[in-house]
C-alpha positions, 0 to 999 in steps of 0.5 A: 129845602126850604125852611118854614119862617117865624113869619110864617104866622101870618097865613100858611105857606107850604113849605114842601119843596114842590109837587113832587114832595107832597104825600097824598097828592090827590088830597093836598090842598082839594078842600077849599075854606071859607073866608076869614069873616065867615060864621065861626060854625061854618069855618070849624065845619070846613076845617072839621074832618082830618080828625074825623078820619084819625079818629076811626081809628081810635073806635077799630076792631082793636079797640073793641077788643082791648076794651071788652077784655079789660071790662070783661076780666078787670071790671073799671079796674082800666077804665083810668087807662082809656080816660088817660091814653084818651087825653094822651092821645088828644094831645099827640095829635094836636101836635101832630096837625100843628106841625103839619100846618106850620112846616107844610110837611108831614111827620114822614117828611120831617123825619126824612128831611131833619133826622140823620139819614140812617134813621130813614130805614128803621123808622119806615119800617118800624111805621110798616110793622105798625101799620101791619099790626093794625090791620091784623085787628081789622082783619080779625075784626071783619073775619068775626062780622062776617062769621057773625053775619053768616054763621055757616062761614067758618072764622078762617074762611071768613079771614080769607074773605077779608082779603077782597076788601081791596076791591070793595075798598076801590069801588066805594072810594069812587063815592067820595071820601065824605060820604063813606065816612058819614055811613061809618059815623052813622053805623057807629054813632048808632051803636053808640047810641045803644050803650047810652040807653043801655047804660042810663036807661035800662035798670038792668044794665045801668052800671055803679056811676060812684064806682066808676067816677071812683075808678076813672081818677083814683085807680088802684096804682100799686095793684096795677103794677103787681099784676102783669096782666093788668100792665099788659092789657093796659098796653094794649089800650094805649096801643089801641088809642095812641095809634103811632101812624096816626100821627103821620097821618094826621101831620098829612090830613090837615093839608087837604084844606086850600091853606095858601094865605089863611091866618095860620092862628085860625088854622091851628085854633079850629083845627085843635078844635075839630081833634078834641071833638072828635077824639072826646067821642071816641073816648066816650065810645070806648068807655062805653064799650069797657063799662058794658063789658064789665056789667054784662061779663065780669063774675060770670060764668055764663050770660043768659041771653033774650031768646034763652041763649046761654053764653058760656064764658071762661077767663080766656074767651074770645070776647070779640066773639061774645060782645054782641051780648052786650047789646042783648037785654036792649035789642034782642039776641038777634037785632043785637048780633046784626047790629053789631057785626054791621058796626063792627064790619064797618068800623073795621073797613072804614079803618082800612082805609085810614090805614091805606092812607097812613101807608101812602104817607109813610112810604111817601114821606120816608122813601119818596116812593109811590105806587098805586093805592090798591097795591098798597092795601094788598100788600098791607093786607097780606102782611096782616093776613098771613100770620091770622091764617097760619094762627087760626088754621092751627089754633081754630077760633079760640086765638082771636082775641089773644091775636088782636090785643098782641097787634095792639101791644106791638103798636104801643112798642112802636110809639116812641119812635113817632113820638119823641121826633114829633116832640123835638120837631114841634118845641123847635123854633128853627123848624116852627119859629114862633108857631112852636108849641107852649108849655102847655102841649109842651109838657104834656106832650113829654109826659105822655113820651116819658109814661109810655116809653117807661111802660112799654120798657117795664112791660117788653119782658112780659110782652115777648113772654105773651107773644111767645104764647100766643104764637105758640099756642098756649 
């Protein structure tokens, strides 16, 4: 095992111990980079991509569910949480990318190589739990989308159909990862554009911007901590935004570029820009979903759609299943339902790609196990689909949003196990040399770690009670 040296600032010199140690072998060093004298925008486009793949996970069905529930139940009270969690995600993903570039290892490999051997299994199993929890949200989101597209298919049958996405995923991968992500990006951009028009152009759905700014910049913290459901949902939003497996994935994806001999400051600079741009766009989408849910649903016990259909609402409604109503004022009921379903399905399916890649990274990094991607995908999907089938079969359709929110809380509870090692390695002169993180990333990164860990500890008893209520059928 070789140590990265401080001389690495002259050029990227991967310290991965040879081809046998590389995660995502087929992607490693596969994207060529232009010369350093090329135009800045050409260099940015060449480096751009890893953060886009990661940002897909920040706009997955789990995010949609928590944002919709937050806006419908608490109006703009949790908008500041969306902003804060997005800021923390940007800081942590920037640090993860730098770790991968400087050390030539992803976060999972660093944990295996630099931490005591007894930590390997607990860390690996907690990562697998987080990936399965994230995949549960993809299962439920995709199932809701299928049910909206084909109403005659029950939600339970739609959950079973999502098991077939293993075949679909393998078929689509032959077209190339960039083409798939481009299609998904167009779909997400379309729904984001619709939300933009509704928020800024349509009088009946235009929010109060001073009120939004007030809740975003000056939240009512005493009221927040006196309301257990607010804290629980806030942790769900954080778990849906700052995903632990994305930290492992990003540190591996930055090595998909041909970095040999490339100036390390240049690679760090463009990957940082890529991360800020991609995750800032994800914040805008998540904030728009919360705001439109607040405008359309909050304070109403029913919503009348342009078609004349009346949707009855209740505090425990499955908001993800009626979320298409947020687009109805602009598009009409049928078009809104169709567009929302297609975008939700695309979001779920694209997130399965990143989930599979993250699963490969943690399995290969922690355990040095290599299995075929379709086997990896099948195992992850079975772990996620089983609780969904059991609970929907027992409780019916009304458990979808509860399950999705619970899955995001599980992600948040796992976060400290990924964040703390990341900060320890990235701030270490021994591991990073002169390229260790500076005072701003050091301070903001540790602040994010401490805040999320404190919220996890504070809310753990309530989270356990909520989990028991969801699993026991409240």
